[in-house]
N, C-alpha and C positions, 0 to 999 in steps of 0.2 A: 488490394486495399486493406490496410491494417486497421482493425477496429477493436480496441480493447473494451471489455465490458466488466465492470466491477460488480461484486455481490458480497453479502455477508455483514453489512452494517446493521445497526440497530441501537436499542437502548439497553444500557447495562449499568449496574451499580458499581460504585468505586470498589476496586479490588477484584473485579470480575475480568473475564476474558472474552475476546471475540477473534474470529478468524476471517479475514477478508480474502477473497479470491478475485483474480483478474484473468479472464480468458481472452486471448488475442488471436482471433481467427484471421486467415488470409495472410500468413506471414511465415517466413523461415525463422521461427521463434528463437532458435538457439544462437543466432548471430547478433542479436540485439542487446544493447544496454537497456536495462529496464529498472523501474523503481516505483516507490510509493511516495506520494506527497500529501500534505495535509493543509487545509485552509480553515483556520478558525474564524468565527464571525468577526468581521471588521479587520482582518489581518491578511497579509500576503500569503501566497501559497509557498510552503516550505518543504524541503526534502525531509523525509522520514527515514527511508532506506533506499539505497541505490546499489544495484548490482552491475558493475561494469563488465566488459567483455573478458577481462582477465580473471574473472572469478571472484574478485574482491567485493565484499559487501561493506558499504559505509553506512553507518547509522548516525542519526542526529543524537547529540549528547543526551538530550532529554528522554530518549527511549532506549538507550543502551542497557542491556540486561533485562529488558522487559519485552521488547518486540523482536521477532525473528522473521527474516525474509527467507523464503524458499521458492524454488521454481521447479516445474516438471516440464521439461522440453517436449516430451512425448505427448503430453496433454495440452501443450501450448498454454500453460497456465502458471501464474505466479501467485504466491500467497503471502499474507502478512499475519502472523500469529501475534496477537496483542494480549499480554498478560499484565496483571496488577494495574489495571487501568485507573486513571484518576480523572477528575473533571477537566483538567488542563488538556487532556487528550481529545476533548470534544471538537468536532469539526467535520468537514467534508473531506473524505479521503479519495484521492485520484491515483489511478495507476498510469504509468507512462511507459511506452515502448518505443525504443529508438529515438528518443529525444522529442520528436515532433508529434507523436500519436498519443492522444489523451483519451481516457475513458470519461464517462459522464459524471462520475463521482458517486460515492455512497456515504450516507450520513452516519456518523458515529456520535452518540450522545452518552456521556457518562454522568450519572447522577451521584450526588454526594450523600 
């Protein structure tokens, strides 16, 4: 059973940084497409960074140059380094493993 678990959210001032982690136990981690998604209040859940199995990482236009996706297959963990945060980045961040497996989400709040 794949169970992703996020951590690392919190409250930060605009211009600050956070690093999110997602540990996915119970899986052959390296074979899965995985990514980070964000849901702002009253909005749909949107892709932030997506790592497909061919190694390509796609980023939402709004985060290009500020967010960085990495993964450590040995630790079965993926990360999202978020720099130069703005209030628009506020929302619940979810990790996804293999399309169908979602974490519980972690709140990121950026104050102006």
